[in-house]
C-alpha positions in Angstrom: 114.2 -74.6 -81.7 117.4 -75.6 -80.6 116.3 -79.1 -80.4 114.6 -79.3 -83.8 117.5 -78.1 -85.4 120.0 -80.4 -83.7 117.6 -83.4 -84.9 117.5 -82.4 -88.3 121.3 -82.0 -88.6 122.0 -85.6 -88.5 119.5 -88.4 -88.7 119.1 -90.7 -85.7 119.9 -94.1 -86.1 118.0 -96.7 -84.2 119.9 -97.0 -81.1 120.2 -92.9 -81.2 116.4 -92.9 -81.5 115.7 -95.3 -78.6 118.3 -93.4 -76.4 116.2 -90.1 -77.4 112.8 -91.7 -76.4 114.3 -92.7 -72.8 114.9 -88.9 -72.4 111.4 -87.8 -73.7 109.6 -88.2 -70.0 112.2 -85.6 -68.9 112.0 -83.5 -72.1 108.1 -83.4 -71.6 108.7 -82.3 -67.9 111.0 -79.4 -68.8 108.7 -78.3 -71.1 105.8 -78.5 -68.8 108.1 -76.2 -66.5 108.7 -73.9 -69.3 104.9 -73.3 -69.7 104.5 -72.9 -66.1 107.1 -70.2 -65.5 105.7 -66.5 -66.5 107.3 -64.5 -69.4 109.2 -62.0 -69.5 107.7 -58.7 -68.1 105.9 -56.5 -70.8 106.9 -53.1 -71.7 103.4 -52.3 -70.0 104.1 -53.7 -67.0 108.0 -52.0 -67.0 106.8 -48.9 -67.6 103.5 -48.8 -65.3 105.2 -47.4 -62.2 107.1 -44.4 -64.2 103.4 -44.0 -66.0 101.8 -43.3 -62.7 104.5 -41.5 -61.1 104.4 -38.9 -63.9 100.5 -38.6 -63.8 100.8 -38.0 -60.1 102.7 -34.9 -60.9 106.4 -35.8 -59.8 107.7 -35.4 -63.4 111.6 -35.5 -61.5 111.0 -38.9 -60.4 109.4 -40.1 -63.4 112.8 -39.2 -65.7 114.6 -41.3 -63.2 112.7 -44.1 -63.6 112.2 -43.9 -67.6 116.4 -42.9 -67.5 117.0 -46.4 -65.6 114.7 -48.6 -68.0 116.5 -46.9 -71.2 120.1 -48.1 -70.1 118.9 -51.7 -69.2 116.5 -52.5 -72.2 118.1 -51.2 -75.9 115.0 -52.4 -77.8 112.5 -50.3 -75.7 114.8 -47.2 -76.4 112.9 -45.2 -79.0 109.0 -45.3 -76.8 111.2 -44.4 -73.3 112.7 -41.5 -74.8 109.3 -40.1 -75.8 108.2 -40.6 -73.0 111.3 -38.8 -71.0 110.8 -35.8 -73.8 107.1 -35.6 -72.1 108.8 -35.3 -68.8 111.5 -33.2 -69.9 108.9 -30.8 -71.1 106.6 -30.6 -68.3 110.0 -30.6 -66.0 110.7 -26.8 -67.6 113.2 -28.0 -70.3 111.6 -27.8 -73.7 114.6 -27.5 -75.5 115.7 -30.9 -74.2 112.3 -32.2 -75.0 112.7 -31.1 -78.5 115.9 -32.7 -79.0 114.8 -36.1 -78.1 112.0 -36.1 -79.9 113.7 -35.1 -83.0 116.0 -38.2 -82.2 113.1 -40.6 -82.4 111.2 -38.7 -85.3 114.3 -39.7 -87.2 115.0 -43.1 -86.2 111.3 -44.0 -87.0 111.6 -42.4 -90.4 114.5 -45.1 -91.0 112.9 -47.6 -89.4 109.7 -47.3 -92.3 112.1 -49.3 -94.6 111.4 -52.8 -94.0 113.7 -55.4 -93.0 113.3 -59.0 -93.7 115.6 -60.6 -91.2 114.1 -59.4 -88.5 110.6 -59.7 -89.7 111.8 -63.6 -90.2 113.2 -63.7 -87.1 110.0 -62.2 -85.5 107.8 -65.1 -87.0 110.2 -67.3 -85.2 109.5 -65.2 -82.0 107.2 -62.5 -81.4 106.8 -59.0 -82.6 109.1 -57.8 -79.9 112.0 -58.8 -81.7 111.3 -56.6 -84.4 112.3 -52.9 -84.1 109.6 -50.8 -82.8 108.8 -48.0 -85.7 105.9 -46.2 -83.9 101.9 -46.6 -84.6 100.7 -44.0 -87.3 99.2 -42.2 -84.5 102.8 -41.8 -82.2 104.5 -40.8 -85.9 101.9 -37.8 -85.9 102.1 -36.7 -82.5 105.6 -36.7 -82.3 105.0 -33.7 -84.8 102.7 -32.2 -82.6 104.9 -32.5 -79.6 107.5 -30.8 -81.5 105.7 -28.1 -82.6 104.4 -27.5 -78.9 107.9 -28.0 -77.5 108.9 -25.2 -79.7 106.3 -23.0 -79.2 107.2 -22.5 -75.3 110.7 -23.3 -76.1 112.9 -20.8 -78.6 109.8 -20.8 -81.3 112.5 -21.1 -84.1 111.2 -24.0 -85.8 107.3 -24.1 -84.7 106.1 -23.5 -88.1 107.9 -26.3 -90.1 107.1 -28.7 -87.4 103.4 -27.7 -88.0 103.4 -28.1 -92.1 105.4 -31.6 -91.0 102.2 -32.8 -89.0 99.9 -32.6 -92.4 102.6 -33.9 -94.5 103.5 -37.3 -92.4 99.4 -37.8 -92.0 99.2 -37.9 -96.0 102.7 -40.4 -96.4 101.1 -42.3 -93.7 97.9 -42.6 -95.6 99.6 -43.0 -99.0 102.0 -45.5 -97.8 98.8 -47.8 -96.9 97.8 -48.6 -100.9 98.4 -52.0 -102.0 97.9 -53.1 -105.4 94.6 -54.5 -105.8 93.3 -53.9 -102.1 91.5 -51.2 -100.5 93.4 -49.1 -98.6 92.4 -49.3 -95.0 94.1 -45.9 -93.7 91.9 -44.2 -95.9 89.7 -44.1 -92.8 92.1 -42.1 -90.7 90.6 -39.2 -89.2 92.9 -36.2 -90.1 94.5 -34.7 -86.9 93.3 -31.3 -87.1 96.1 -29.6 -84.4 98.6 -29.2 -87.3 96.8 -27.0 -89.4 95.6 -25.0 -86.6 99.2 -24.1 -85.4 99.9 -23.4 -88.8 96.9 -20.8 -89.1 97.9 -19.5 -85.8 101.2 -18.7 -86.7 100.4 -17.3 -90.2 97.8 -14.8 -88.7 100.6 -13.7 -85.8 102.3 -12.5 -88.9 99.7 -9.8 -89.8 100.5 -10.6 -93.4 99.4 -14.0 -94.6 96.1 -14.3 -94.2 95.5 -16.2 -97.3 97.6 -19.1 -95.9 95.6 -18.4 -92.3 92.5 -18.8 -94.1 93.3 -22.2 -95.9 95.1 -23.9 -92.6 91.5 -22.5 -90.7 89.5 -24.1 -93.1 91.2 -27.3 -92.9 90.6 -27.2 -88.8 86.8 -26.9 -89.6 86.7 -29.4 -91.9 88.9 -32.2 -90.3 87.7 -31.2 -86.6 84.0 -29.9 -87.1 82.9 -30.2 -83.5 85.7 -27.5 -82.7 83.5 -24.6 -82.0 86.7 -22.2 -81.9 87.6 -22.9 -85.5 84.5 -21.3 -87.2 85.2 -17.9 -85.3 89.4 -18.6 -86.5 88.1 -19.0 -90.2 85.8 -15.5 -90.1 88.7 -13.8 -88.3 90.9 -14.7 -91.0 88.6 -13.8 -93.7 88.3 -10.2 -91.9 92.3 -9.8 -91.8 92.4 -9.1 -88.3 95.2 -10.3 -85.7 94.0 -8.6 -82.8 92.5 -4.9 -81.9 95.0 -1.9 -81.8 96.7 -2.4 -78.1 95.7 -5.7 -77.5 97.9 -9.6 -77.9 96.7 -12.9 -78.1 96.9 -15.6 -75.2 96.6 -19.4 -76.4 96.1 -21.7 -73.8 97.1 -25.2 -74.5 96.0 -28.3 -72.4 96.9 -31.8 -72.2 93.8 -32.9 -70.9 93.3 -36.6 -69.2 95.6 -40.0 -69.3 96.5 -41.1 -72.8 96.1 -44.2 -75.1 98.3 -47.1 -73.8 98.6 -50.7 -74.9 97.7 -54.0 -73.2 97.7 -57.9 -74.1 94.9 -59.4 -74.7 93.8 -63.3 -75.3 92.3 -63.7 -78.3 90.5 -66.7 -77.6 88.0 -66.9 -80.7 90.9 -67.6 -82.9 93.0 -69.5 -80.3 90.4 -72.0 -80.1 89.8 -72.1 -83.9 93.6 -73.2 -84.1 93.3 -76.2 -82.0 90.1 -77.4 -83.9 92.6 -76.8 -86.6 95.3 -78.9 -84.8 93.3 -81.5 -83.9 91.5 -81.9 -87.5 95.5 -81.8 -89.0 96.6 -84.4 -86.2 93.7 -87.0 -87.2 94.3 -86.8 -90.9 97.9 -86.2 -91.6 101.1 -89.0 -91.3 102.4 -86.7 -88.2 100.4 -84.9 -85.3 101.2 -81.0 -84.4 101.9 -79.4 -81.4 98.0 -78.5 -79.8 97.5 -75.1 -79.2 97.5 -75.0 -75.5 99.2 -71.3 -74.9 96.3 -68.5 -76.0 97.2 -66.1 -79.1 98.2 -62.8 -77.8 97.7 -59.6 -79.4 98.2 -55.9 -78.2 95.3 -53.9 -78.1 94.9 -50.0 -77.5 93.1 -48.8 -74.1 92.2 -45.5 -73.2 91.5 -44.5 -70.0 88.5 -43.4 -68.3 89.1 -39.4 -67.2 87.6 -37.4 -64.8 88.5 -33.9 -66.5 87.0 -33.1 -69.5 88.2 -29.3 -70.0 90.1 -26.5 -68.4 88.3 -23.3 -67.0 90.2 -20.3 -67.8 90.0 -17.0 -65.6 92.0 -13.8 -66.8 92.4 -11.6 -63.7 89.7 -13.2 -61.8 87.0 -13.0 -64.5 85.9 -16.4 -66.1 87.1 -16.1 -70.1 86.1 -19.4 -71.2 86.9 -23.4 -71.4 89.7 -24.9 -73.5 88.3 -27.2 -76.4 89.8 -30.4 -78.0 91.1 -29.8 -81.3 92.8 -33.3 -81.2 91.4 -36.2 -79.7 94.6 -38.5 -79.2 92.7 -41.5 -77.6 90.2 -42.0 -80.6 92.5 -41.3 -82.8 94.9 -44.3 -81.6 91.7 -46.7 -81.3 90.6 -45.6 -84.7 94.1 -46.0 -86.3 94.7 -49.1 -84.4 91.2 -50.8 -85.3 92.2 -50.2 -89.4 95.4 -52.1 -89.3 94.3 -55.3 -86.5 93.5 -57.3 -89.1 97.1 -57.2 -89.7 98.3 -57.8 -86.5 96.2 -61.0 -86.1 97.4 -62.1 -89.8 101.1 -62.1 -88.4 100.3 -63.7 -84.8 98.2 -66.8 -86.6 100.9 -66.9 -89.3 103.7 -67.0 -86.8 101.9 -69.9 -85.2 101.3 -71.9 -88.3 104.8 -71.2 -89.0 106.0 -72.9 -85.9 103.8 -76.0 -86.3 105.0 -76.6 -89.6 108.3 -76.3 -88.1 107.8 -79.0 -85.6 105.8 -81.3 -88.1 108.4 -80.8 -90.5 111.2 -82.2 -88.1 108.9 -85.2 -87.4 108.2 -86.0 -90.9 112.1 -86.2 -91.7 112.6 -88.4 -88.7 111.8 -92.0 -88.0 110.0 -91.2 -84.9 108.6 -93.3 -82.0 105.6 -92.3 -80.3 107.6 -91.0 -77.0 110.1 -89.2 -79.8 107.2 -87.5 -81.5 105.1 -86.5 -78.2 108.6 -84.9 -77.3 108.6 -82.7 -80.2 104.7 -81.8 -79.8 105.5 -80.9 -76.0 108.8 -78.7 -77.4 106.4 -76.8 -80.1 103.7 -76.1 -77.2 106.5 -74.7 -75.1 107.9 -72.6 -78.3 104.8 -71.2 -78.5 104.1 -70.2 -75.0 106.9 -68.3 -75.0 105.4 -65.5 -77.4 104.3 -62.1 -75.9 102.5 -59.4 -77.3 104.4 -56.0 -78.1 102.7 -53.8 -75.9 105.5 -51.1 -76.5 103.6 -47.6 -77.4 104.3 -44.1 -76.4 102.3 -44.1 -72.8 102.4 -40.5 -71.8 100.4 -39.0 -74.2 97.5 -37.1 -73.2 94.0 -38.3 -74.0 93.2 -34.8 -75.9 94.7 -31.7 -76.9 93.0 -28.6 -75.9 93.3 -25.0 -76.3 91.4 -21.7 -75.8 92.7 -18.3 -77.4 91.7 -15.2 -75.6 92.5 -11.4 -77.0 93.8 -9.3 -74.0 95.2 -5.5 -73.5 98.7 -5.7 -73.4 100.3 -5.8 -70.3 101.2 -8.4 -67.4 98.0 -10.7 -66.6 97.1 -13.3 -63.7 95.9 -16.8 -65.3 93.9 -19.0 -63.1 93.1 -22.4 -64.5 91.0 -24.9 -62.8 90.4 -28.3 -64.1 86.4 -29.2 -64.4 83.7 -31.6 -66.1 80.7 -31.4 -67.9 79.0 -30.8 -64.3 81.8 -29.2 -62.0 84.9 -28.0 -61.4 87.2 -31.1 -60.1 90.4 -29.5 -58.9 92.2 -26.5 -57.4 93.0 -23.2 -59.0 96.5 -23.3 -60.9 97.5 -19.9 -61.3 100.6 -18.3 -63.9 101.8 -15.0 -64.6 101.4 -14.2 -68.2 102.7 -11.4 -70.4 100.6 -10.0 -73.3 102.3 -8.1 -76.0 100.5 -5.5 -78.7 100.0 -7.5 -81.6 101.8 -10.6 -80.5 100.7 -14.0 -79.1 101.5 -15.6 -76.1 101.4 -19.3 -75.4 100.6 -21.6 -72.5 101.1 -25.2 -72.4 99.7 -27.1 -69.1 99.4 -30.8 -68.6 95.8 -32.2 -66.6 95.8 -36.0 -66.8 93.5 -35.6 -63.7 92.0 -32.9 -61.7 95.9 -32.4 -60.6 98.7 -30.2 -62.9 101.8 -32.2 -63.5 105.0 -30.5 -63.9 105.1 -26.9 -64.6 103.0 -24.3 -66.7 105.1 -23.2 -69.5 104.8 -19.9 -71.0 106.6 -18.6 -73.9 108.6 -15.5 -74.1 108.5 -13.1 -76.9 
């Protein structure tokens, strides 16, 4: 880009053009070296170690690794802080997790206002130069994590956060509408966990059963395979929280490794661009740089997970297994597929703009073949510096699951065991739980694999 700008500022004389041609071979060699140098590490590469550390169960080491990344990389700060919030939560510090989540939520909301200058710069570089405002599913999941962090913390804002989940979903869908075009976000699956949490909290008041019923009806509509939802709706219509002398235990489980992004090369699109390059170069006055560097875009990846559910026992007796209230991996893939054409359009437009800039620079000069070749080499090198934007919230679970159990008031021993559809795959994780008459107790645990990550979090009424 510097080369092109320096040439445009002052037209070359014949002698200057000759001198430029004499150095063309050197310029081409430098460009070739640039193409052979691997690009800067992607966000996916930078957080891979911290991600593996978290999933292996060492949340304290994960927190330190993420902090080192935050200190070094300002552009990745928000997504790194989201990962830090997850590590803080399961390190037993839900208030600190809630603080970080609130800060990122507010910054993401501010970044939803488009920055024209930033968008223009990204067209000359790549999407990594844009401030990351979060994928749509991440914006919703921030509110989910806020509600759950509050539940196992002081609980003061849990209901407000639960309402924000559905409100944000609707806002995102409405914002996808443009004049004369179909809104791709109308296909988004609604996240049922927000309505579930709101119904659960309303039910705990022993008064707001109308609100409870409306919330559980949304759960049944949005997540029809969540079997517990039907029983919750029946109970709300009966206006009964629990039998006298009993309280209710809610076990929330984060199950499996969640979605993340990796860079992929769009080979068919790259080949189509190369064919277009050749057609233009044969028919136009000037050639344009050939598409040698493949067009790279991010892709949402869902891990294969060995754990399907968490088997729950209380005081040595099996009471059931957790059920999925929100499939985060499925949600991420579905929502990203809906906006993928826009991601591809930006990538292709970026290549076209770069080629047009080189073509324009060559057209404005009386270039000889050597100078033209040097421009093409510089253009190829410029395109090769692009990298896919793989920034994402890397420590989300694959699924959020829950089990509701009514128990007599008193102290109980909870046991959790990861399982798949055939058999138990992990060791028992115990926890002491207090149950109070007519009140809820909340447990939150993270099982990215057969091994528990961090602490089992238990609310205190």
